[in-house]
VONU-854671 format. One record per residue: x, y, z of N, C-alpha, C in turn; residue number from 1; residue in one letter. Coordinates in steps of 0.05 Angstrom, whole numbers, padded with zeros to 5 digits. Layout:
((X Y Z) (X Y Z) (X Y Z) NUM "A")
...
//
This chain:
((-01481 -00384 -01207) (-01494 -00375 -01183) (-01504 -00346 -01188) 1 "M")
((-01529 -00342 -01181) (-01541 -00315 -01185) (-01547 -00302 -01158) 2 "R")
((-01541 -00277 -01156) (-01542 -00262 -01131) (-01556 -00236 -01134) 3 "V")
((-01571 -00228 -01114) (-01583 -00201 -01112) (-01569 -00187 -01089) 4 "V")
((-01559 -00163 -01093) (-01546 -00148 -01072) (-01564 -00125 -01064) 5 "L")
((-01569 -00122 -01038) (-01585 -00100 -01028) (-01571 -00074 -01035) 6 "D")
((-01586 -00053 -01039) (-01574 -00027 -01046) (-01554 -00018 -01026) 7 "T")
((-01559 -00024 -01000) (-01539 -00015 -00979) (-01513 -00030 -00983) 8 "N")
((-01513 -00054 -00992) (-01488 -00069 -00997) (-01473 -00056 -01021) 9 "I")
((-01487 -00049 -01042) (-01474 -00036 -01065) (-01462 -00010 -01057) 10 "L")
((-01476 00006 -01042) (-01465 00032 -01034) (-01442 00030 -01014) 11 "L")
((-01444 00011 -00996) (-01422 00007 -00977) (-01397 -00002 -00991) 12 "L")
((-01400 -00017 -01013) (-01377 -00026 -01028) (-01362 -00002 -01040) 13 "A")
((-01376 00019 -01046) (-01363 00043 -01057) (-01351 00060 -01034) 14 "L")
((-01363 00058 -01011) (-01355 00077 -00989) (-01332 00067 -00972) 15 "M")
((-01331 00040 -00967) (-01311 00030 -00948) (-01296 00007 -00961) 16 "V")
((-01271 00010 -00965) (-01254 -00010 -00978) (-01247 -00032 -00958) 17 "R")
((-01240 -00056 -00969) (-01231 -00079 -00953) (-01251 -00088 -00933) 18 "H")
((-01276 -00087 -00940) (-01298 -00097 -00924) (-01313 -00119 -00939) 19 "T")
((-01330 -00134 -00926) (-01345 -00154 -00941) (-01360 -00143 -00966) 20 "P")
((-01374 -00120 -00964) (-01387 -00110 -00988) (-01367 -00104 -01010) 21 "P")
((-01344 -00093 -01004) (-01324 -00087 -01024) (-01314 -00113 -01036) 22 "D")
((-01310 -00133 -01020) (-01301 -00159 -01031) (-01321 -00172 -01049) 23 "R")
((-01347 -00169 -01042) (-01368 -00179 -01059) (-01369 -00165 -01086) 24 "I")
((-01367 -00138 -01085) (-01367 -00122 -01109) (-01344 -00131 -01127) 25 "Y")
((-01320 -00134 -01116) (-01297 -00142 -01131) (-01301 -00170 -01143) 26 "A")
((-01312 -00188 -01128) (-01318 -00216 -01137) (-01337 -00215 -01161) 27 "A")
((-01357 -00198 -01159) (-01376 -00195 -01182) (-01362 -00185 -01207) 28 "W")
((-01345 -00165 -01204) (-01331 -00155 -01227) (-01311 -00175 -01239) 29 "L")
((-01303 -00195 -01222) (-01286 -00216 -01231) (-01302 -00240 -01242) 30 "Q")
((-01328 -00236 -01245) (-01346 -00257 -01256) (-01348 -00282 -01238) 31 "N")
((-01346 -00278 -01212) (-01348 -00301 -01193) (-01378 -00309 -01190) 32 "K")
((-01396 -00291 -01197) (-01424 -00296 -01196) (-01439 -00277 -01214) 33 "F")
((-01463 -00284 -01220) (-01481 -00266 -01237) (-01498 -00249 -01218) 34 "E")
((-01500 -00224 -01224) (-01515 -00206 -01207) (-01542 -00200 -01222) 35 "L")
((-01563 -00200 -01206) (-01590 -00192 -01217) (-01599 -00167 -01203) 36 "A")
((-01612 -00149 -01219) (-01622 -00124 -01208) (-01646 -00116 -01225) 37 "T")
((-01656 -00092 -01220) (-01678 -00081 -01236) (-01675 -00051 -01238) 38 "S")
((-01689 -00039 -01256) (-01689 -00009 -01258) (-01699 00003 -01232) 39 "E")
((-01717 -00010 -01219) (-01727 00000 -01193) (-01704 00002 -01173) 40 "L")
((-01687 -00017 -01172) (-01664 -00016 -01154) (-01644 00005 -01163) 41 "Q")
((-01639 00008 -01188) (-01621 00028 -01198) (-01632 00056 -01191) 42 "I")
((-01658 00060 -01193) (-01670 00086 -01185) (-01666 00090 -01156) 43 "T")
((-01670 00070 -01139) (-01666 00072 -01110) (-01636 00079 -01104) 44 "E")
((-01618 00065 -01118) (-01590 00070 -01113) (-01583 00099 -01118) 45 "L")
((-01592 00109 -01140) (-01587 00138 -01147) (-01599 00156 -01126) 46 "R")
((-01623 00151 -01117) (-01636 00169 -01097) (-01622 00167 -01070) 47 "A")
((-01616 00143 -01061) (-01603 00140 -01035) (-01575 00152 -01036) 48 "V")
((-01560 00150 -01058) (-01533 00160 -01059) (-01533 00191 -01057) 49 "S")
((-01555 00203 -01062) (-01557 00233 -01060) (-01565 00243 -01033) 50 "R")
((-01570 00225 -01014) (-01578 00234 -00987) (-01554 00249 -00974) 51 "R")
((-01560 00270 -00960) (-01539 00286 -00948) (-01520 00270 -00930) 52 "P")
((-01531 00251 -00915) (-01514 00236 -00897) (-01495 00216 -00912) 53 "E")
((-01500 00211 -00937) (-01483 00193 -00953) (-01465 00208 -00973) 54 "L")
((-01473 00232 -00980) (-01459 00246 -01002) (-01429 00249 -00996) 55 "K")
((-01422 00254 -00971) (-01394 00259 -00965) (-01377 00234 -00969) 56 "S")
((-01389 00210 -00967) (-01374 00185 -00971) (-01375 00173 -00999) 57 "G")
((-01389 00186 -01016) (-01393 00176 -01044) (-01385 00197 -01065) 58 "L")
((-01370 00188 -01084) (-01364 00206 -01107) (-01385 00201 -01128) 59 "R")
((-01397 00222 -01139) (-01417 00218 -01160) (-01406 00202 -01184) 60 "P")
((-01380 00205 -01190) (-01369 00189 -01212) (-01369 00159 -01206) 61 "S")
((-01364 00152 -01181) (-01365 00123 -01174) (-01393 00112 -01175) 62 "E")
((-01412 00128 -01166) (-01440 00120 -01167) (-01448 00117 -01196) 63 "V")
((-01441 00136 -01213) (-01447 00134 -01242) (-01435 00110 -01255) 64 "G")
((-01410 00104 -01248) (-01396 00080 -01258) (-01411 00055 -01249) 65 "R")
((-01420 00054 -01224) (-01435 00031 -01214) (-01461 00027 -01229) 66 "L")
((-01475 00049 -01233) (-01500 00048 -01248) (-01495 00037 -01277) 67 "V")
((-01474 00046 -01290) (-01468 00037 -01316) (-01461 00007 -01316) 68 "N")
((-01446 -00002 -01296) (-01439 -00030 -01293) (-01464 -00047 -01288) 69 "E")
((-01482 -00037 -01272) (-01507 -00052 -01266) (-01523 -00055 -01292) 70 "L")
((-01524 -00035 -01308) (-01539 -00037 -01333) (-01526 -00055 -01353) 71 "R")
((-01499 -00056 -01353) (-01485 -00071 -01374) (-01478 -00099 -01366) 72 "A")
((-01475 -00104 -01340) (-01463 -00130 -01331) (-01482 -00147 -01314) 73 "L")
((-01507 -00140 -01312) (-01525 -00155 -01295) (-01548 -00167 -01311) 74 "T")
((-01562 -00185 -01297) (-01587 -00194 -01308) (-01607 -00174 -01299) 75 "Q")
((-01617 -00158 -01317) (-01636 -00137 -01310) (-01664 -00148 -01312) 76 "L")
((-01678 -00149 -01290) (-01705 -00162 -01288) (-01726 -00140 -01293) 77 "V")
((-01742 -00144 -01313) (-01762 -00124 -01320) (-01789 -00129 -01305) 78 "D")
((-01798 -00154 -01306) (-01824 -00161 -01295) (-01820 -00171 -01267) 79 "E")
((-01829 -00156 -01247) (-01827 -00164 -01219) (-01854 -00174 -01208) 80 "L")
((-01853 -00197 -01195) (-01878 -00206 -01183) (-01886 -00189 -01159) 81 "P")
((-01911 -00189 -01151) (-01919 -00176 -01127) (-01911 -00193 -01103) 82 "A")
((-01895 -00181 -01085) (-01885 -00195 -01062) (-01891 -00177 -01037) 83 "V")
((-01901 -00190 -01016) (-01907 -00175 -00992) (-01896 -00190 -00967) 84 "T")
((-01874 -00204 -00970) (-01864 -00222 -00949) (-01845 -00208 -00930) 85 "A")
((-01832 -00186 -00938) (-01812 -00173 -00920) (-01825 -00159 -00897) 86 "S")
((-01813 -00161 -00873) (-01822 -00145 -00850) (-01820 -00115 -00856) 87 "P")
((-01802 -00107 -00874) (-01800 -00079 -00882) (-01811 -00077 -00911) 88 "D")
((-01834 -00066 -00914) (-01847 -00065 -00941) (-01829 -00052 -00962) 89 "P")
((-01811 -00034 -00954) (-01794 -00021 -00974) (-01774 -00040 -00986) 90 "D")
((-01771 -00064 -00974) (-01752 -00084 -00984) (-01765 -00106 -01000) 91 "D")
((-01791 -00105 -01004) (-01804 -00126 -01019) (-01794 -00128 -01048) 92 "N")
((-01786 -00105 -01059) (-01776 -00106 -01087) (-01751 -00123 -01089) 93 "F")
((-01734 -00124 -01068) (-01710 -00141 -01069) (-01718 -00170 -01070) 94 "L")
((-01739 -00177 -01054) (-01749 -00205 -01055) (-01761 -00211 -01082) 95 "L")
((-01773 -00191 -01094) (-01785 -00195 -01121) (-01763 -00199 -01142) 96 "A")
((-01741 -00184 -01140) (-01719 -00188 -01158) (-01707 -00216 -01155) 97 "I")
((-01704 -00224 -01130) (-01693 -00251 -01124) (-01711 -00272 -01136) 98 "A")
((-01737 -00269 -01131) (-01756 -00289 -01141) (-01757 -00290 -01172) 99 "Q")
((-01758 -00266 -01184) (-01760 -00265 -01214) (-01735 -00276 -01227) 100 "A")
((-01712 -00271 -01215) (-01687 -00279 -01227) (-01678 -00307 -01218) 101 "S")
((-01694 -00319 -01200) (-01687 -00345 -01188) (-01659 -00344 -01176) 102 "Q")
((-01654 -00323 -01160) (-01628 -00319 -01148) (-01623 -00341 -01126) 103 "A")
((-01598 -00348 -01124) (-01590 -00367 -01103) (-01587 -00352 -01077) 104 "D")
((-01578 -00327 -01078) (-01573 -00312 -01053) (-01584 -00283 -01056) 105 "Y")
((-01593 -00272 -01034) (-01599 -00244 -01031) (-01581 -00235 -01008) 106 "L")
((-01562 -00217 -01013) (-01543 -00207 -00993) (-01552 -00180 -00983) 107 "V")
((-01556 -00179 -00957) (-01566 -00154 -00944) (-01555 -00152 -00916) 108 "T")
((-01556 -00128 -00906) (-01548 -00123 -00878) (-01572 -00114 -00862) 109 "G")
((-01596 -00113 -00874) (-01620 -00103 -00861) (-01633 -00124 -00844) 110 "D")
((-01626 -00124 -00818) (-01636 -00144 -00799) (-01666 -00143 -00795) 111 "K")
((-01677 -00119 -00798) (-01706 -00117 -00794) (-01722 -00121 -00819) 112 "S")
((-01708 -00126 -00841) (-01721 -00131 -00867) (-01719 -00159 -00876) 113 "G")
((-01709 -00163 -00901) (-01708 -00190 -00912) (-01691 -00210 -00896) 114 "P")
((-01670 -00200 -00883) (-01652 -00218 -00868) (-01668 -00234 -00847) 115 "L")
((-01688 -00222 -00836) (-01704 -00235 -00815) (-01718 -00260 -00827) 116 "A")
((-01722 -00261 -00853) (-01736 -00283 -00865) (-01718 -00308 -00869) 117 "L")
((-01693 -00304 -00872) (-01673 -00325 -00877) (-01675 -00337 -00905) 118 "E")
((-01699 -00338 -00916) (-01704 -00351 -00942) (-01729 -00338 -00955) 119 "R")
((-01728 -00337 -00982) (-01753 -00329 -00996) (-01753 -00346 -01022) 120 "H")
((-01775 -00361 -01025) (-01776 -00380 -01047) (-01751 -00397 -01046) 121 "E")
((-01735 -00398 -01067) (-01711 -00414 -01067) (-01686 -00398 -01060) 122 "G")
((-01689 -00373 -01052) (-01666 -00355 -01047) (-01658 -00355 -01017) 123 "T")
((-01633 -00359 -01012) (-01622 -00357 -00985) (-01616 -00328 -00980) 124 "I")
((-01624 -00317 -00957) (-01619 -00289 -00950) (-01597 -00289 -00929) 125 "I")
((-01576 -00274 -00935) (-01551 -00277 -00920) (-01538 -00250 -00916) 126 "I")
((-01521 -00247 -00896) (-01506 -00222 -00892) (-01482 -00222 -00911) 127 "T")
((-01471 -00199 -00915) (-01447 -00196 -00932) (-01424 -00212 -00920) 128 "A")
((-01420 -00210 -00894) (-01398 -00225 -00881) (-01401 -00255 -00884) 129 "R")
((-01425 -00265 -00881) (-01430 -00294 -00884) (-01427 -00302 -00913) 130 "A")
((-01435 -00286 -00932) (-01432 -00292 -00960) (-01403 -00294 -00967) 131 "F")
((-01387 -00275 -00958) (-01358 -00276 -00964) (-01345 -00301 -00952) 132 "V")
((-01352 -00306 -00927) (-01339 -00329 -00913) (-01348 -00356 -00923) 133 "A")
((-01374 -00359 -00929) (-01383 -00386 -00936) (-01386 -00391 -00966) 134 "S")
((-01393 -00370 -00981) (-01397 -00374 -01010) (-01372 -00367 -01026) 135 "V")
((-01361 -00344 -01020) (-01336 -00336 -01034) (-01312 -00349 -01021) 136 "L")
((-01315 -00358 -00997) (-01294 -00371 -00981) (-01268 -00354 -00979) 137 "R")
((-01273 -00329 -00970) (-01251 -00311 -00965) (-01251 -00305 -00935) 138 "Q")
((-01227 -00301 -00923) (-01226 -00294 -00895) (-01237 -00267 -00889) 139 "P")
//
């Protein structure tokens, strides 16, 4: 099973323990699924993690470790198709990663973005809570 995680899910996993994003992150590290990403998302992750409103909840060392894990343990997608399907244009790259990697799931919390679509190509777009409950089958 191949999954794309929205940047907000990745950062929440580092910020708040014992939550669906944290459980998803742990499941990925336990090889329960394959994660797909791109350098574009890694760049976004670094930029967003430096925002003043997030800096207090994130340790630079944890963000650095996550970036290293993403580069070493994921399917890194280089060629992204042009996608314009998301209601939030800033999230089109996530749909492009999902499409290029043929992901089964895109996990996001962005209700005004990809989540509103429910599906893109063959990818199911789902919340972190729903992914944990239905796919990972954890309470």
